[in-house]
C-alpha positions in Angstrom: 0.0 0.0 0.1 1.3 3.4 -0.9 1.5 5.7 2.0 0.1 9.2 1.9 3.0 11.7 2.9 1.6 14.1 5.2 2.7 17.1 7.4 0.6 17.9 10.6 0.5 21.6 11.3 -0.6 21.7 15.1 -1.1 23.7 18.2 -1.1 20.9 21.0 -4.0 21.1 22.4 -5.6 17.9 23.9 -7.5 17.2 20.6 -4.1 17.7 18.9 -2.7 15.0 21.0 -5.5 12.5 19.8 -5.2 13.7 16.3 -1.4 12.7 16.4 -2.2 9.6 18.3 -4.6 8.6 15.6 -2.2 9.5 12.7 0.5 7.7 14.3 -1.5 4.4 14.6 -2.2 4.0 10.9 0.1 2.7 8.2 -1.9 4.7 5.7 0.1 7.7 6.6 3.8 8.6 6.1 4.2 11.5 8.6 7.2 13.8 7.3 6.8 16.4 10.0 5.0 18.0 12.8 5.0 21.8 12.7 3.8 23.8 15.5 1.8 27.1 15.6 0.6 29.4 18.4 -3.0 28.7 19.0 -4.5 26.6 21.8 -1.6 27.8 24.0 1.5 30.2 23.4 4.0 29.1 20.9 6.8 27.9 23.3 4.1 25.7 25.1 2.8 24.0 22.0 6.3 23.6 20.4 7.2 21.7 23.6 4.0 19.8 23.4 4.7 18.7 19.9 8.2 17.6 20.5 6.9 15.7 23.7 4.0 14.0 21.9 6.3 12.8 18.9 8.5 11.4 21.7 5.7 9.9 23.6 4.3 8.1 20.6 7.9 7.3 19.2 7.3 9.2 16.0 10.3 9.3 13.8 9.5 12.5 12.0 10.9 16.1 12.0 9.3 18.5 14.4 9.6 22.2 13.5 8.6 25.3 15.4 6.3 27.9 13.5 4.6 31.2 14.0 4.6 32.8 17.5 1.7 34.8 16.9 -1.0 35.6 14.2 -0.2 37.7 11.1 -2.0 41.0 12.2 -4.1 40.4 15.1 -3.6 39.9 18.7 -3.0 36.2 19.8 -5.8 34.1 21.5 -5.4 31.1 23.6 -7.8 28.4 24.9 -6.3 27.4 28.3 -10.0 27.0 29.7 -10.4 23.9 27.6 -6.8 22.6 27.3 -5.1 23.7 30.6 -2.2 25.9 31.3 0.4 23.3 29.6 -2.0 22.8 26.8 -2.4 19.1 27.7 -4.8 19.2 30.8 -1.7 20.0 32.9 -0.5 16.3 32.2 3.1 15.9 32.1 4.2 13.2 29.5 7.1 10.9 30.2 9.2 11.4 27.4 12.7 11.4 26.0 14.7 14.4 24.5 13.9 15.0 21.1 15.6 17.8 18.8 13.8 20.4 17.3 14.4 21.1 13.5 16.8 23.9 12.9 14.3 25.1 10.2 11.2 27.0 10.5 7.8 25.4 10.0 7.1 27.2 6.4 10.6 26.2 5.3 9.8 22.6 6.4 6.4 22.6 4.7 8.0 23.8 1.4 11.0 21.5 1.6 8.9 18.4 1.8 6.4 19.8 -0.8 9.3 20.0 -3.3 10.5 16.4 -2.4 7.1 14.8 -2.7 6.3 16.5 -6.0 2.8 17.2 -5.6 1.8 14.2 -3.4 2.2 16.0 -0.1 -1.0 16.6 2.0 -1.1 18.9 5.0 -3.5 18.2 7.9 -3.9 21.7 9.3 -5.5 21.5 12.9 -4.5 24.8 14.3 -4.5 28.4 13.2 -3.5 28.7 9.6 -0.5 31.1 9.9 2.3 28.9 9.2 0.6 27.7 6.0 -0.1 31.4 4.8 3.5 32.5 5.6 4.6 29.3 3.5 2.2 30.4 0.6 3.5 34.0 0.7 7.1 33.1 0.8 6.9 30.4 -1.7 4.6 31.5 -4.7 4.9 27.9 -6.2 3.8 26.0 -3.2 0.0 26.0 -4.0 1.1 23.9 -7.1 2.9 21.5 -5.0 0.6 20.4 -2.3 -2.0 17.8 -3.3 -4.4 18.8 -0.4 -5.0 20.7 2.8 -7.4 19.2 5.3 -8.4 22.1 7.7 -9.8 21.7 11.1 -11.2 25.1 11.1 -14.1 27.4 10.1 -17.6 26.6 10.3 -20.5 26.5 7.9 -23.1 27.1 10.8 -22.5 28.2 14.4 -19.0 28.9 15.9 -17.4 28.2 19.2 -15.5 31.5 19.7 -18.0 34.1 18.1 -21.6 33.5 17.0 -20.2 32.1 13.8 -16.6 32.2 14.2 -14.5 28.9 14.9 -11.3 29.3 17.1 -8.7 28.4 14.6 -10.1 30.6 11.8 -10.7 33.5 14.5 -7.4 33.2 15.8 -5.8 34.2 12.5 -8.4 35.6 10.0 -5.7 37.1 7.7 -4.0 33.7 7.3 -7.3 31.7 6.8 -8.1 34.3 4.1 -4.7 33.7 2.4 -5.1 30.0 2.5 -8.7 29.9 1.1 -7.6 32.2 -1.7 -4.5 30.4 -2.6 -6.1 27.9 -5.2 -4.8 25.0 -3.2 -7.3 22.0 -3.0 -9.0 22.5 0.4 -11.2 20.2 2.7 -12.8 22.2 5.6 -13.6 20.1 8.6 -15.5 22.8 10.3 -16.8 23.2 13.9 -20.3 22.3 12.8 -19.2 19.2 11.4 -17.1 18.1 14.3 -20.3 18.7 16.5 -21.6 15.6 14.8 -18.8 13.6 16.0 -19.5 14.0 19.8 -18.1 11.4 22.1 -20.5 10.5 24.8 -19.4 9.3 28.3 -20.4 5.9 27.0 -18.3 6.3 24.1 -15.3 7.1 26.1 -16.0 4.3 28.4 -15.7 2.0 25.5 -12.3 3.5 24.5 -11.1 3.4 28.1 -11.8 -0.4 28.2 -9.1 -1.0 25.6 -5.9 -1.6 27.5 -2.7 -0.1 26.5 0.4 1.5 27.8 -1.3 5.0 26.9 -4.9 4.4 28.3 -4.3 5.9 31.7 -3.2 9.2 30.2 -5.8 9.1 27.6 -8.3 8.6 30.3 -6.9 11.7 32.2 -7.3 14.0 29.0 -10.8 12.7 28.1 -11.8 13.3 31.6 -10.2 16.7 31.7 -12.1 17.9 28.3 -15.3 16.3 29.8 -15.1 18.4 33.0 -14.6 21.4 30.9 -17.7 20.7 28.7 -19.9 19.9 31.7 -19.2 23.3 33.2 -21.1 24.5 30.0 -24.0 21.9 30.6 -22.6 19.7 27.8 -22.4 16.0 28.6 -20.0 15.0 25.7 -16.8 16.0 24.2 -15.6 16.9 20.9 -12.0 16.0 19.6 -12.2 18.1 16.5 -8.7 17.8 15.4 -9.1 14.1 15.3 -12.0 14.2 13.1 -9.6 15.9 10.5 -7.1 13.0 10.6 -10.0 10.4 10.5 -11.3 11.9 7.2 -7.9 11.5 5.6 -7.6 7.7 6.9 -11.1 7.1 5.6 -13.1 9.6 3.5 -16.2 7.8 4.5 -16.2 9.2 7.7 -17.3 12.6 6.5 -19.7 13.6 3.6 -18.3 16.7 1.8 -19.6 19.0 -1.1 -17.8 21.5 -2.9 -18.6 25.3 -2.4 -17.1 28.8 -2.7 -15.9 29.6 0.9 -14.7 33.2 1.8 -13.3 34.4 5.2 -14.3 37.6 6.8 -11.5 40.1 7.9 -13.4 43.2 8.1 -16.4 42.9 10.4 -15.5 42.7 14.3 -18.7 40.8 14.9 -17.9 38.2 12.2 -14.1 38.2 12.3 -12.9 35.0 10.9 -16.1 33.5 9.9 -15.8 31.3 7.0 -18.9 32.2 4.6 -20.0 29.3 2.6 -21.9 30.1 -0.5 -24.4 27.3 -0.3 -26.6 28.7 -3.0 -23.9 29.3 -5.4 -25.1 33.0 -5.4 -21.5 34.0 -6.4 -21.4 32.5 -9.8 -18.1 34.1 -10.7 -16.3 32.5 -7.8 -14.4 29.3 -7.8 -15.6 26.3 -5.9 -12.6 26.5 -3.6 -13.3 24.0 -0.8 -14.8 20.8 -0.1 -17.0 21.4 3.0 -17.6 18.7 5.5 -21.4 18.4 6.2 -22.2 15.1 7.7 -20.3 12.6 9.9 -20.6 8.7 10.1 -20.2 8.6 13.6 -19.9 5.0 13.9 -17.2 4.9 11.4 -15.3 7.6 13.4 -15.8 5.6 16.7 -14.4 2.6 15.2 -11.3 4.4 13.9 -10.8 5.7 17.6 -11.1 2.0 18.8 -8.7 0.6 16.2 -6.4 3.4 17.2 -6.5 2.1 20.9 -6.0 -1.4 19.7 -3.0 -0.5 17.7 -1.1 0.8 21.0 -2.4 -2.3 23.0 0.4 -4.4 21.3 3.1 -1.9 22.2 
């Protein structure tokens, strides 16, 4: 089986932890690099987390530091969901792993050139690194097979009424990426809300014994507590759904639309506007938008992930 070469651009993050765990569990992916970007926590924290997670799961790939702040807006973080260290204040038992001497955008371009059009990027944080890469290397959009983005929403938001965190965190970067001409898939917040994991779902996952189950259970419980503080008896591992889609496209139904990113309105800053009725007939269908989720297939992938690690 020919593996898919991927770079995972991430701001770890508890759901990023599970996205990386899922990606690493599959022989379908050839993970070339993990690139960090400020988002769920400050750059130094998420970069340390990227290194620690790569070491924790024995991932033999490059880890590179990316942008420390958004392109032109004040930084935002999500410590109320992910904790002060970004990982529910869990300290992972790891060995020392060395950070790449190159910046994230240069690593992205390097691997894009090497893979000659085969590289996919799974973007599960703000899109700052990818926007910088596209601006620095004008031919990059022709060298990337696809970017699967966990970000935006075609309905409600989680940071503003219609704004999802990753898009709101750097609206200009999102605008640059959506206008780039690169093939895109948007795993939006509204889609991830159809991948909710209930306490019963979590108990099924916890029942699979692996060397990592204790730490996974701690993280699931940490997030569930945060969600329950807002009267929600479930969790959403948004970033893991983006990886799941790359592994098995049947996990999410998509349709092509024109998507624009709002960067002028304070109320709608970072909103991904999806032209469902194709009103903008002069605009390209620039994004495949996730609409429905096959929850059973998604949960099964998470179970298979846990089973993979039970043999280690």
